[in-house]
C-alpha positions in Angstrom: -7.1 -38.5 56.0 -8.4 -35.2 55.1 -6.5 -32.1 53.7 -6.4 -29.1 56.1 -4.3 -26.7 57.9 -0.9 -28.8 58.8 -1.6 -31.2 56.5 0.2 -32.2 53.4 -1.2 -32.8 50.2 0.9 -34.4 47.2 -2.1 -33.0 43.7 -0.9 -33.2 40.2 -2.9 -29.8 38.5 -3.5 -28.8 35.5 -3.7 -24.3 34.7 -5.6 -23.6 31.9 -6.4 -19.8 31.3 -9.3 -19.2 28.5 -9.4 -22.7 27.4 -5.2 -22.3 27.2 -3.1 -24.6 28.8 -0.5 -22.7 30.8 0.9 -25.3 33.3 1.1 -29.1 34.4 2.5 -30.7 36.4 1.9 -33.4 34.8 4.9 -32.7 31.7 7.4 -33.0 34.8 5.9 -36.3 35.9 5.9 -34.9 39.7 3.8 -34.1 42.0 3.1 -30.6 43.7 4.0 -31.1 47.5 1.8 -28.3 49.1 1.9 -27.3 53.4 -1.3 -26.4 53.5 -2.1 -23.1 55.9 1.3 -21.6 54.9 0.4 -19.2 51.9 2.1 -21.4 49.0 -1.0 -21.7 47.2 -3.5 -19.0 45.7 -6.3 -18.5 48.3 -9.1 -19.5 46.6 -6.7 -23.3 45.6 -5.8 -23.8 49.2 -10.0 -23.4 50.3 -10.9 -25.2 47.5 -8.7 -28.7 48.8 -9.4 -28.3 51.9 -10.7 -31.8 53.0 -9.9 -33.1 50.5 -8.2 -37.2 50.5 -6.0 -39.0 48.4 -7.9 -40.4 45.2 -9.9 -37.0 45.0 -10.3 -35.2 41.9 -12.0 -31.7 41.7 -12.6 -29.3 38.8 -12.4 -25.8 40.3 -12.5 -22.4 38.5 -11.0 -19.5 41.2 -11.9 -15.2 40.4 -9.4 -13.4 40.4 -10.1 -11.7 43.9 -9.6 -15.3 45.2 -5.9 -15.8 43.2 -3.8 -12.5 41.5 -6.3 -10.1 42.5 -7.7 -7.6 39.6 -5.3 -5.5 37.2 -4.5 -2.2 38.9 -4.1 0.3 36.2 -0.2 3.2 36.5 1.2 -0.2 37.0 3.8 0.2 35.0 7.4 1.1 36.7 10.7 2.1 34.8 13.7 -0.3 36.4 17.5 0.1 35.2 18.9 -3.0 33.6 21.3 -3.7 36.5 18.2 -5.3 37.9 17.4 -8.1 35.5 20.0 -10.8 35.2 19.4 -11.0 31.5 18.2 -7.4 30.0 19.6 -8.2 27.2 17.0 -11.3 26.4 14.3 -9.2 27.4 11.6 -8.3 25.0 7.6 -6.4 25.5 5.1 -9.0 26.5 7.4 -11.3 28.2 7.7 -12.6 32.0 10.3 -12.0 34.0 11.1 -12.8 38.0 12.2 -9.3 40.0 14.1 -10.4 43.4 12.6 -8.1 46.2 14.8 -5.7 48.7 12.7 -7.1 51.6 13.5 -11.1 50.2 11.3 -12.8 48.5 10.0 -12.1 43.7 7.5 -11.2 41.9 6.7 -12.2 38.3 6.6 -8.6 36.4 5.8 -8.3 32.6 7.9 -6.6 29.9 6.5 -2.7 28.7 9.4 -1.6 26.9 13.2 -1.6 26.5 15.2 1.3 25.9 18.8 1.6 26.5 20.0 1.0 30.0 16.4 1.1 31.3 13.1 -2.2 31.4 9.6 -0.7 31.6 7.8 -3.6 33.4 4.3 -3.8 34.2 3.9 -4.7 38.6 0.8 -7.1 38.2 1.8 -10.2 38.4 0.6 -11.7 34.5 -2.7 -13.8 36.2 -4.0 -10.6 37.7 -7.3 -10.3 36.6 -7.2 -14.1 35.5 -10.1 -16.5 36.1 -8.2 -19.8 36.4 -8.8 -22.8 36.0 -7.6 -25.5 38.2 -7.9 -29.6 37.4 -6.4 -31.7 40.4 -6.0 -35.5 41.5 -4.8 -35.3 44.9 -2.3 -38.4 45.3 -1.9 -37.9 48.6 -2.5 -35.9 52.2 -0.4 -36.6 55.3 0.8 -34.9 58.4 2.7 -32.7 58.9 6.6 -33.0 59.8 7.3 -30.5 62.8 10.1 -29.2 60.4 8.2 -28.7 57.7 5.9 -26.4 59.9 8.7 -24.9 60.9 10.3 -23.9 57.7 6.8 -23.6 56.5 6.6 -26.0 53.7 7.0 -29.0 52.8 9.1 -31.2 51.6 8.9 -34.3 49.2 10.0 -38.1 49.3 13.5 -37.9 48.5 14.0 -34.2 48.5 16.8 -33.1 50.5 16.3 -31.2 53.5 18.1 -28.7 54.7 
């Protein structure tokens, strides 16, 4: 079966940036389960996975435009420390996650820490970077009706909701 929209694909991957390993599913010894065509992956990686089958391996470079975009100047914003769960532990250069009013989350980089506020760079930490993925496709299957309704894959043995 070939990967495509409304197919569930299980992958093992390693992400490197500028030759340095950023993360790997092998470290968790757990495949990543994705429902394709529902915005769960950066566009460049999702496109590279389309048409793939179980057992396929691929190496793909994803340009910033197909990943987290180019870095934009002027994206530093001052925010009250109350919006950061562990504000006192944050230091410049660290990455943290902000909860958004409209729902969801956004990864940001700490720029400066003050007495009552923290300046953050709203660019995604991977903005402007070319991402290199080494991927092994473990499984491809049709999504269940429930997975399509929920907009994400349910890994085998996971607690469904």
